[in-house]
FIFI-133618 format. One line per field, with one value per residue (C-alpha): residue number from 1; x negated, y negated, z negated. Coordinates in Angstrom, 3 decimals. Each point is the difference from the previous one (the first is absolute). Layout:
N
num [NUM / ...]
X [X / ...]
Y [Y / ...]
Z [Z / ...]
//
This chain:
406
num [1 / 2 / 3 / 4 / 5 / 6 / 7 / 8 / 9 / 10 / 11 / 12 / 13 / 14 / 15 / 16 / 17 / 18 / 19 / 20 / 21 / 22 / 23 / 24 / 25 / 26 / 27 / 28 / 29 / 30 / 31 / 32 / 33 / 34 / 35 / 36 / 37 / 38 / 39 / 40 / 41 / 42 / 43 / 44 / 45 / 46 / 47 / 48 / 49 / 50 / 51 / 52 / 53 / 54 / 55 / 56 / 57 / 58 / 59 / 60 / 61 / 62 / 63 / 64 / 65 / 66 / 67 / 68 / 69 / 70 / 71 / 72 / 73 / 74 / 75 / 76 / 77 / 78 / 79 / 80 / 81 / 82 / 83 / 84 / 85 / 86 / 87 / 88 / 89 / 90 / 91 / 92 / 93 / 94 / 95 / 96 / 97 / 98 / 99 / 100 / 101 / 102 / 103 / 104 / 105 / 106 / 107 / 108 / 109 / 110 / 111 / 112 / 113 / 114 / 115 / 116 / 117 / 118 / 119 / 120 / 121 / 122 / 123 / 124 / 125 / 126 / 127 / 128 / 129 / 130 / 131 / 132 / 133 / 134 / 135 / 136 / 137 / 138 / 139 / 140 / 141 / 142 / 143 / 144 / 145 / 146 / 147 / 148 / 149 / 150 / 151 / 152 / 153 / 154 / 155 / 156 / 157 / 158 / 159 / 160 / 161 / 162 / 163 / 164 / 165 / 166 / 167 / 168 / 169 / 170 / 171 / 172 / 173 / 174 / 175 / 176 / 177 / 178 / 179 / 180 / 181 / 182 / 183 / 184 / 185 / 186 / 187 / 188 / 189 / 190 / 191 / 192 / 193 / 194 / 195 / 196 / 197 / 198 / 199 / 200 / 201 / 202 / 203 / 204 / 205 / 206 / 207 / 208 / 209 / 210 / 211 / 212 / 213 / 214 / 215 / 216 / 217 / 218 / 219 / 220 / 221 / 222 / 223 / 224 / 225 / 226 / 227 / 228 / 229 / 230 / 231 / 232 / 233 / 234 / 235 / 236 / 237 / 238 / 239 / 240 / 241 / 242 / 243 / 244 / 245 / 246 / 247 / 248 / 249 / 250 / 251 / 252 / 253 / 254 / 255 / 256 / 257 / 258 / 259 / 260 / 261 / 262 / 263 / 264 / 265 / 266 / 267 / 268 / 269 / 270 / 271 / 272 / 273 / 274 / 275 / 276 / 277 / 278 / 279 / 280 / 281 / 282 / 283 / 284 / 285 / 286 / 287 / 288 / 289 / 290 / 291 / 292 / 293 / 294 / 295 / 296 / 297 / 298 / 299 / 300 / 301 / 302 / 303 / 304 / 305 / 306 / 307 / 308 / 309 / 310 / 311 / 312 / 313 / 314 / 315 / 316 / 317 / 318 / 319 / 320 / 321 / 322 / 323 / 324 / 325 / 326 / 327 / 328 / 329 / 330 / 331 / 332 / 333 / 334 / 335 / 336 / 337 / 338 / 339 / 340 / 341 / 342 / 343 / 344 / 345 / 346 / 347 / 348 / 349 / 350 / 351 / 352 / 353 / 354 / 355 / 356 / 357 / 358 / 359 / 360 / 361 / 362 / 363 / 364 / 365 / 366 / 367 / 368 / 369 / 370 / 371 / 372 / 373 / 374 / 375 / 376 / 377 / 378 / 379 / 380 / 381 / 382 / 383 / 384 / 385 / 386 / 387 / 388 / 389 / 390 / 391 / 392 / 393 / 394 / 395 / 396 / 397 / 398 / 399 / 400 / 401 / 402 / 403 / 404 / 405 / 406]
X [-7.514 / 2.141 / 3.250 / 1.397 / 2.624 / 2.084 / 1.902 / 3.736 / -0.600 / -1.415 / 2.291 / -2.176 / -2.984 / -1.431 / -1.879 / 0.495 / 3.761 / 0.068 / -1.943 / 2.176 / 3.148 / -1.242 / -0.875 / 3.442 / 1.690 / -2.167 / 1.378 / 3.495 / -1.003 / -0.607 / 3.192 / -2.016 / 1.376 / 2.927 / -0.284 / 2.865 / -1.145 / -3.494 / 1.016 / 2.528 / -2.595 / -2.752 / 2.517 / 0.236 / -3.771 / -1.873 / -2.969 / -3.226 / 1.732 / -0.848 / 2.306 / 2.818 / -1.053 / -0.081 / 3.300 / 1.910 / -1.347 / 0.750 / 3.546 / 0.490 / -1.539 / 2.252 / 3.078 / -0.907 / -1.015 / 3.401 / 1.650 / -2.107 / 0.792 / 3.715 / -0.080 / -1.751 / 2.524 / 2.835 / -1.642 / -1.239 / -3.471 / -1.252 / 1.274 / -1.477 / -3.452 / -0.164 / 0.780 / -2.433 / -2.780 / 0.595 / 0.119 / -3.326 / -1.556 / 1.338 / -1.375 / -3.454 / 0.218 / -0.012 / -2.854 / -2.271 / 0.141 / 0.168 / -3.564 / 1.117 / 3.036 / 0.337 / 0.713 / -1.869 / -0.056 / 3.678 / 1.028 / -2.375 / 1.162 / 3.666 / -0.038 / -2.440 / 2.139 / 3.070 / -1.852 / -0.972 / 3.528 / 1.538 / -2.745 / 0.119 / 3.813 / -0.117 / -2.391 / 2.241 / 2.923 / -1.793 / 1.258 / -3.416 / -1.390 / -3.790 / -1.983 / -1.675 / -3.747 / -2.638 / -3.188 / -3.044 / -2.487 / -3.023 / 1.369 / 3.532 / 2.451 / 1.243 / 3.778 / 1.423 / 2.732 / 0.118 / 2.627 / 0.311 / 0.910 / 3.175 / -0.320 / -2.176 / -3.672 / -3.139 / 0.364 / -2.362 / -0.315 / -0.542 / -1.876 / 0.719 / -2.424 / 1.447 / -1.571 / -0.993 / 3.478 / 2.545 / 2.638 / 0.485 / 3.381 / -1.910 / -1.320 / 3.304 / 2.341 / -1.874 / -2.948 / 0.583 / 3.560 / -1.137 / -2.408 / 2.714 / 2.363 / -2.901 / -0.581 / -2.707 / -0.155 / -0.906 / -2.033 / 0.028 / -1.771 / -1.264 / -3.784 / -2.293 / 1.088 / 3.322 / 3.416 / 0.625 / -3.696 / -0.658 / 3.167 / 0.648 / -3.413 / -2.394 / -2.234 / -1.737 / -1.237 / -3.175 / -1.995 / -0.876 / 3.401 / -1.314 / 0.399 / 3.685 / 0.944 / -1.799 / 2.022 / 3.153 / -0.983 / -0.801 / 3.430 / 1.769 / -1.446 / 1.604 / 3.491 / 2.431 / 0.174 / -3.215 / -2.113 / -3.647 / -1.006 / 2.514 / -0.564 / 0.355 / -0.785 / 1.712 / -1.457 / 1.381 / -1.421 / -2.955 / 0.446 / -1.747 / -3.172 / 0.777 / 0.903 / -3.174 / -2.043 / 1.734 / -0.286 / -3.775 / 0.044 / 3.349 / 0.142 / 3.162 / 2.274 / 0.892 / 0.675 / 0.398 / 1.707 / -1.696 / 2.427 / -1.959 / -3.715 / -2.133 / -3.791 / -0.623 / 2.684 / -2.028 / 0.322 / 3.611 / -1.111 / -2.689 / 2.505 / 1.840 / -3.025 / -1.025 / -3.630 / -0.686 / 1.367 / -1.919 / -3.212 / 0.641 / 0.724 / -3.006 / -2.337 / 1.223 / 1.510 / 2.430 / 1.300 / 0.208 / 1.804 / 2.563 / 0.559 / 0.541 / 2.536 / 2.000 / 0.263 / 1.564 / 3.597 / 2.567 / 1.288 / -3.496 / -1.005 / 3.025 / -1.125 / -3.394 / 1.626 / 2.231 / -2.766 / -2.469 / 2.207 / -0.387 / -3.795 / 0.029 / -3.000 / -0.625 / -0.381 / 0.546 / -3.753 / -0.142 / 2.960 / -1.776 / -3.072 / 2.156 / 1.834 / -3.376 / -0.333 / 3.039 / -1.801 / -0.225 / -3.663 / -1.304 / -1.286 / 3.490 / 1.683 / -2.450 / 1.281 / 3.616 / 0.915 / 3.802 / 1.719 / 1.339 / 2.392 / -0.819 / 2.755 / -1.037 / 2.759 / -0.066 / -0.105 / -1.594 / -0.025 / -2.261 / -2.526 / -0.148 / -2.423 / -0.667 / 2.157 / -2.095 / -3.207 / 1.067 / 0.917 / -3.445 / -1.737 / 1.691 / -1.889 / 2.602 / 3.476 / 1.826 / 2.706 / 0.216 / 3.634 / 0.852 / 3.283 / 0.832 / 2.040 / 1.810 / 1.247 / 1.244 / -2.724 / -2.317 / -1.075 / -1.668 / 1.175 / 2.595 / 2.731 / 2.760 / -0.803 / 0.517 / 1.647 / -2.727 / -2.733 / 1.648 / 0.217 / -3.676 / -1.204 / 1.990 / -0.628 / -3.679 / 0.472 / 2.407 / -2.586 / -2.521 / 2.234 / 1.796 / 3.373 / -0.072 / 3.260 / 1.894]
Y [-14.211 / -2.063 / 1.109 / -1.104 / -2.703 / -1.407 / -3.269 / 0.518 / 3.595 / -1.040 / 1.293 / -0.430 / -2.098 / 3.078 / 1.633 / 3.641 / -0.465 / -1.757 / 2.762 / 2.735 / -1.821 / -0.269 / 3.691 / 0.861 / -1.926 / 1.845 / 3.295 / -1.014 / 1.126 / 3.528 / 0.188 / 0.066 / -3.359 / -2.297 / -3.718 / -1.014 / 2.211 / -1.415 / -3.644 / 0.228 / 1.731 / -2.544 / -2.794 / 1.296 / 0.279 / -2.699 / -1.068 / 1.284 / 2.062 / 3.645 / 1.305 / -1.820 / 1.507 / 3.533 / -0.406 / -1.352 / 2.580 / 2.773 / -1.320 / -0.002 / 3.450 / 1.387 / -1.442 / 1.327 / 3.397 / 0.276 / -0.688 / 2.733 / 2.510 / -0.731 / 0.416 / 3.350 / 1.203 / -0.875 / 1.800 / -3.058 / 1.311 / -2.680 / -2.898 / 1.611 / 0.580 / -3.513 / -1.558 / 2.279 / -0.952 / -3.697 / 0.613 / 1.832 / -2.977 / -2.413 / 2.075 / -0.149 / -3.798 / 0.411 / 2.499 / -2.386 / -2.775 / 1.873 / -0.850 / -3.621 / 0.835 / 0.061 / 3.754 / 1.399 / 3.691 / 0.140 / -1.732 / 2.081 / 3.294 / -0.853 / -1.528 / 2.477 / 2.908 / -1.710 / -0.611 / 3.656 / 1.207 / -2.285 / 0.634 / 3.774 / 0.081 / -2.132 / 2.504 / 2.923 / -1.679 / -0.534 / 1.947 / 1.651 / -0.092 / 0.056 / 2.800 / -0.946 / 0.610 / 0.643 / -0.525 / 1.852 / -2.542 / 0.977 / 1.755 / -1.409 / -1.046 / -3.232 / -0.445 / -0.745 / 0.634 / 1.550 / -1.395 / 2.480 / -1.378 / 1.433 / 2.693 / 2.999 / 0.258 / -1.828 / -3.722 / -2.895 / -0.736 / -3.302 / 0.013 / -3.176 / -1.596 / -2.492 / -3.052 / -0.812 / -0.158 / 1.026 / 2.666 / 2.831 / -1.582 / -2.940 / 2.369 / 1.798 / -1.446 / -2.491 / 1.111 / 3.625 / 0.023 / -1.901 / 2.868 / 2.599 / -1.418 / 0.041 / 3.710 / 0.086 / 2.098 / -2.226 / 0.643 / -2.476 / 0.523 / -1.678 / 0.081 / -0.807 / -3.193 / -0.167 / 0.182 / 3.584 / 0.890 / -3.007 / -0.262 / 3.707 / 1.654 / -2.748 / 0.365 / -3.270 / -1.317 / 1.274 / -1.682 / 3.139 / 0.687 / 2.564 / 2.297 / -0.946 / -0.141 / 3.201 / 2.144 / -1.687 / 0.889 / 3.570 / 0.348 / -1.705 / 2.417 / 2.868 / -1.477 / 1.252 / -1.815 / -2.015 / -0.371 / -0.103 / -1.940 / -2.784 / -1.258 / -3.742 / -2.163 / -3.134 / -1.949 / -3.133 / -2.715 / 1.337 / 3.136 / -2.191 / 0.840 / 3.609 / 1.038 / -1.294 / 1.550 / 3.347 / -0.308 / -0.260 / 3.639 / 1.420 / 0.271 / 2.009 / -2.986 / -0.896 / -3.645 / -2.262 / -3.290 / -2.099 / -2.597 / -2.199 / 0.755 / -0.256 / -0.081 / -1.089 / 0.510 / -1.897 / -3.240 / -0.276 / 0.562 / -2.674 / -2.459 / 0.059 / -1.218 / -3.499 / -1.023 / 0.499 / 3.547 / 0.793 / -1.136 / 2.248 / 2.950 / -0.580 / -0.351 / 3.247 / -1.633 / 2.851 / -0.969 / -3.707 / 0.719 / 2.248 / -2.539 / -2.788 / 2.091 / 0.495 / -3.785 / -0.530 / -1.257 / 2.800 / -0.811 / 0.703 / 2.883 / 2.141 / 0.213 / 1.236 / 2.502 / 1.295 / 0.198 / 1.616 / 2.796 / 2.404 / -0.192 / 1.626 / -1.945 / -0.862 / -3.775 / -2.690 / -0.282 / 3.694 / -0.389 / -2.724 / 2.206 / 2.920 / -2.089 / -0.857 / 3.672 / -0.349 / -1.222 / 1.060 / -0.305 / -0.156 / 3.540 / 1.257 / -1.926 / 1.479 / 3.476 / -0.770 / 1.731 / -0.147 / -2.597 / -2.693 / -2.931 / -2.643 / -2.441 / -3.562 / -2.388 / -3.739 / -0.889 / 3.270 / -0.869 / 2.743 / 0.894 / -3.022 / 0.506 / 3.618 / 1.651 / -1.748 / 0.995 / 3.633 / -0.116 / -1.305 / 2.669 / 3.007 / 1.082 / 2.185 / -0.486 / -2.734 / -2.628 / -3.222 / -1.186 / -3.455 / -0.704 / -3.702 / -2.405 / -1.087 / 3.590 / 0.080 / 2.564 / -1.859 / 1.408 / 3.079 / 2.993 / -2.055 / 0.408 / -1.746 / 1.351 / 3.711 / 0.542 / -1.836 / 1.838 / 3.381 / -0.679 / -0.872 / 2.764 / 2.798 / -1.101 / 0.486 / 3.321 / 1.354 / -0.633 / 2.112 / 2.953 / 0.382 / -1.540 / -2.963 / -0.215 / 2.128]
Z [-5.676 / 2.340 / 1.481 / 3.315 / 0.104 / 2.774 / 0.101 / -0.068 / -0.988 / -3.377 / -2.728 / -3.094 / -0.964 / -1.754 / 2.892 / -0.991 / -0.307 / 3.339 / 1.725 / -1.499 / 1.115 / 3.568 / -0.029 / -1.345 / 2.803 / 2.492 / -1.295 / 1.065 / 3.497 / -1.288 / -2.048 / -3.233 / -1.157 / 0.673 / 0.706 / -2.256 / -2.862 / 0.308 / 0.103 / -2.819 / -2.162 / 0.557 / -0.631 / -3.584 / -0.525 / -1.929 / 2.107 / -1.549 / -2.698 / 0.678 / -2.709 / 1.762 / 3.331 / -1.404 / -1.840 / 2.998 / 2.445 / -2.458 / -0.394 / 3.765 / 0.299 / -2.747 / 1.699 / 3.447 / -1.413 / -1.651 / 3.363 / 1.569 / -2.734 / 0.294 / 3.782 / -0.336 / -2.588 / 2.385 / 2.906 / 1.909 / 0.704 / 2.413 / -2.111 / -3.081 / 1.418 / 1.456 / -3.381 / -1.825 / 2.382 / -0.633 / -3.742 / 0.160 / 1.788 / -2.595 / -2.869 / 1.575 / -0.130 / -3.792 / -0.063 / 1.897 / -2.624 / -3.301 / -1.040 / -0.321 / -2.119 / -3.794 / -0.172 / 3.021 / -0.845 / -0.918 / 3.232 / 2.126 / -1.507 / 0.371 / 3.475 / 1.532 / -1.194 / 1.445 / 3.253 / 0.312 / -0.677 / 2.640 / 2.565 / -0.325 / 0.087 / 3.157 / 1.574 / -0.977 / 1.772 / 3.321 / 3.017 / 0.241 / -3.570 / -0.357 / -1.542 / -3.308 / -0.007 / -2.625 / 1.972 / -1.415 / -1.323 / -2.062 / -3.115 / 0.399 / 2.713 / 1.558 / 0.370 / 3.423 / 2.551 / 3.460 / 2.355 / 2.864 / 3.412 / 1.529 / 2.630 / 0.705 / 0.865 / -1.068 / -0.665 / -0.611 / -3.701 / -1.775 / -3.315 / -1.976 / -2.491 / -2.463 / -1.586 / -3.549 / -1.513 / 2.630 / -0.518 / 2.490 / 0.691 / 1.514 / 2.664 / 0.598 / 1.119 / 2.096 / 2.013 / -1.005 / 1.280 / 3.107 / 0.617 / -0.522 / 2.605 / 2.457 / -0.574 / -2.672 / -3.104 / -2.958 / -3.146 / -2.900 / -3.316 / -3.145 / -0.192 / -2.940 / -1.752 / 1.835 / -1.687 / -1.190 / -0.027 / -2.241 / -2.104 / -0.559 / 0.398 / -1.035 / 3.070 / 1.004 / 3.340 / 1.592 / 2.781 / 1.992 / 1.545 / 2.424 / -3.022 / -0.078 / 3.681 / 1.022 / -2.470 / 1.327 / 3.565 / -1.049 / -1.619 / 2.906 / 2.542 / -1.913 / 0.318 / 2.661 / 3.326 / -0.433 / 3.134 / -1.159 / 3.102 / -0.634 / -3.524 / -0.574 / -3.023 / -1.297 / -2.943 / -1.645 / -2.281 / -2.045 / 2.058 / 2.567 / -1.899 / -0.891 / 3.561 / 1.726 / -2.797 / 0.602 / 3.787 / -0.309 / -1.117 / 1.147 / 3.815 / 0.582 / 0.683 / 3.583 / -0.945 / -3.012 / -0.901 / -2.689 / -1.430 / -0.914 / 0.377 / -3.150 / -0.189 / -3.609 / -2.659 / -2.600 / 1.983 / -1.128 / -3.594 / 0.158 / 1.487 / -3.346 / -1.983 / -0.964 / 0.628 / -3.710 / 0.029 / 3.189 / -1.675 / -3.015 / 2.291 / 2.229 / -2.983 / -1.562 / -3.108 / -0.619 / -3.445 / 0.794 / 3.273 / -1.681 / -2.776 / 2.516 / 1.925 / -3.202 / -0.373 / 3.418 / 0.149 / -0.174 / 3.496 / 1.371 / -2.229 / 0.829 / 3.615 / -1.123 / -2.374 / 2.766 / 2.579 / -2.402 / -1.323 / 2.978 / -0.186 / -3.436 / -1.318 / -3.643 / 0.484 / 2.600 / 0.509 / 0.836 / 2.349 / 1.967 / 0.312 / 1.121 / 2.613 / 1.553 / 0.997 / 2.293 / 3.098 / 3.632 / 0.902 / 3.578 / -0.476 / -0.911 / 2.826 / 2.496 / -0.879 / 0.969 / 3.265 / -0.230 / 2.229 / -2.342 / 0.070 / -2.598 / -0.978 / -0.845 / -1.156 / -0.551 / -3.709 / -1.043 / -3.677 / -1.330 / 2.689 / 2.307 / 2.872 / -0.875 / 2.700 / 2.661 / -1.793 / -0.081 / 3.684 / 0.927 / -2.102 / 1.600 / 3.142 / 1.691 / 1.471 / -1.892 / 0.325 / -2.017 / -0.280 / -1.317 / -1.759 / -0.090 / -2.052 / 3.175 / 0.396 / -3.585 / -0.633 / -2.386 / -3.316 / -1.424 / 2.067 / 1.903 / -2.662 / 1.931 / 3.476 / -0.489 / 3.397 / 1.934 / -1.887 / 0.565 / 3.733 / 0.255 / -2.278 / 1.588 / 3.560 / -0.828 / -1.791 / 2.625 / 2.713 / -1.901 / -0.933 / 3.317 / -0.864 / 2.369 / 1.873 / -2.518]
//
């Protein structure tokens, strides 16, 4: 699976490290990272060594968390919450690579717990703290947060769908906080296979996300100040598959932003395979395929381990078969009636060409928005162009929920 690279914005030859660094620098705009802290951390990282990456980001996170804790103890609430937010972001940089480390479970357990503590303390210290949610879902609940917009009366509400591995803190601050300052309520949550649902409750992905989004909508409509006629949806990364799938069945949204559009999740999986592995998979050689995967170099296999975990399948062969179920067919696309904006960046490393395909498949109101390298907006989900993306996304959403000119 390729990752986007730039020219002067290449920091590592290891593509995953390079992509994560670019994404971290993009979060500086939201206050969730600091340029100096990012650069001094990556300067200490050994290129291609994931244990080094995890250790250095954890060290930075520990240091910044200690600053935040000290500020809070001394009554400096704003300084404290800002530092704790950055620390939470840095801990997630560890969580995302643990499957390539020597002691993955120990690092994941430690850094995810530290992330949660910093993130939830940051939320508690906000001027208008969000309401924690437990969204009814089958025989359990999904954890989330409701950020109420200031003021009285009914407000438009943005429901945010994450990607395959993103933390809720990647949605807020960022596009969630951008929505809030424009007058939206915001709902973020972990769905099946995502963060707390995976790490703490052991619930894997599922392809039929209408059974996830509809319960979220049902719960959202029961919250105070939510205008049922002005619901909006934002979905990022692999959420670019889950959201269109849900929109084929869930028609209560006034508008949606798909960042980036995904038609076939399995295409990214097949891109990781050699011709020999593809032949074994296509011919149904389950045992031979799994054995061959185990012989791959560690630097390749960790990506497969990491990507496979949320699917909850017994073997890699089974995971590849499961990923093939994650597809937007023409029949599904034809059912989408919600006006949609589909983002399509240069150097889309996972789903190249798929945003345009999705756009062509949807029959109703739609906008196809290119993000270019010349704008500094290349790469999966425009990681280093958060301000430009927010402007385009919310101009579209505002027009559909009656906030234009606000």
